C-alpha positions as CSV (number, residue, x, y, z in Angstrom):
1,X,0.0,0.0,0.0
2,X,1.4,3.4,-0.9
3,X,1.9,5.9,1.9
4,X,0.0,8.6,-0.1
5,X,-3.2,6.5,0.1
6,X,-3.5,7.4,3.8
7,X,-3.6,11.1,3.2
8,X,-6.8,11.4,1.3
9,X,-9.8,13.0,3.0
10,X,-12.5,11.7,0.6
11,X,-12.9,8.7,-1.7
12,X,-15.8,8.4,-4.0
13,X,-17.1,4.9,-4.9
14,X,-19.6,4.5,-7.7
15,X,-21.7,1.4,-8.3
16,X,-23.4,0.6,-11.6
17,X,-26.0,-1.8,-10.3
18,X,-27.4,-4.8,-12.0
19,X,-29.5,-7.7,-10.8
20,X,-26.6,-10.2,-10.4
21,X,-23.5,-7.9,-10.0
22,X,-22.3,-4.3,-9.5
23,X,-19.6,-2.6,-11.6
24,X,-17.4,-0.6,-9.3
25,X,-15.3,2.5,-9.9
26,X,-13.7,4.9,-7.5
27,X,-12.0,8.3,-7.5
28,X,-9.7,10.0,-5.1
29,X,-10.5,13.5,-4.0
30,X,-7.7,15.5,-5.5
31,X,-8.5,17.8,-8.4
32,X,-8.1,16.3,-11.8
33,X,-8.2,12.7,-10.5
34,X,-9.5,10.2,-12.9
35,X,-12.0,7.4,-12.0
36,X,-10.5,4.0,-11.7
37,X,-12.4,0.9,-12.7
38,X,-12.2,-1.4,-9.6
39,X,-14.0,-4.3,-11.2
40,X,-17.2,-6.4,-10.8
41,X,-18.6,-7.7,-7.5
42,X,-21.7,-9.8,-6.7
43,X,-24.8,-7.7,-5.9
44,X,-25.2,-9.1,-2.4
45,X,-25.2,-6.9,0.7
46,X,-22.3,-8.9,2.1
47,X,-20.2,-8.1,-1.0
48,X,-20.9,-4.4,-0.8
49,X,-20.0,-4.3,2.9
50,X,-16.8,-6.2,2.1
51,X,-16.0,-3.6,-0.6
52,X,-16.5,-0.7,1.7
53,X,-14.4,-2.4,4.5
54,X,-11.6,-2.8,1.9
55,X,-11.7,0.9,1.0
56,X,-11.8,1.9,4.7
57,X,-8.7,-0.2,5.3
58,X,-6.9,1.2,2.2
59,X,-7.9,4.8,3.0
60,X,-8.2,4.9,6.9
61,X,-8.4,8.6,7.3
62,X,-10.7,9.3,4.3
63,X,-14.5,9.8,4.3
64,X,-15.9,7.2,2.0
65,X,-18.8,8.4,-0.2
66,X,-20.7,5.6,-2.0
67,X,-23.2,6.4,-4.7
68,X,-25.2,4.4,-7.3
69,X,-27.2,5.2,-10.4
70,X,-29.3,8.1,-11.2
71,X,-33.0,7.9,-10.7
72,X,-35.6,9.3,-13.1
73,X,-35.1,12.8,-11.8
74,X,-31.3,12.7,-12.3
75,X,-30.6,12.6,-8.5
76,X,-27.7,10.5,-7.3
77,X,-28.7,8.0,-4.6
78,X,-26.5,7.3,-1.7
79,X,-26.0,3.8,-0.3
80,X,-28.1,3.3,2.8
81,X,-26.3,3.5,6.2
82,X,-27.1,-0.2,6.8
83,X,-24.7,-1.2,4.0
84,X,-22.0,1.2,5.3
85,X,-22.1,-0.1,8.9
86,X,-19.2,-2.3,9.9
């Protein structure tokens, strides 16, 4: 793990949700940072919790912001607190 990973104050995780899986991308907070494709995970609650724990471990001092899809009004939805709980 790079030392610079611990210095971020925010990490944004985006989920493209599907019935059987989620495509995951993330972006570090610094200006001009590009989104990084993390990969595909199963769509289970357990898998999403595990993903969040991995990011919390990799970026221990960062606030993790998880969002998924746009609804019909174009508003980004946040992941419910029950999924973010450790």
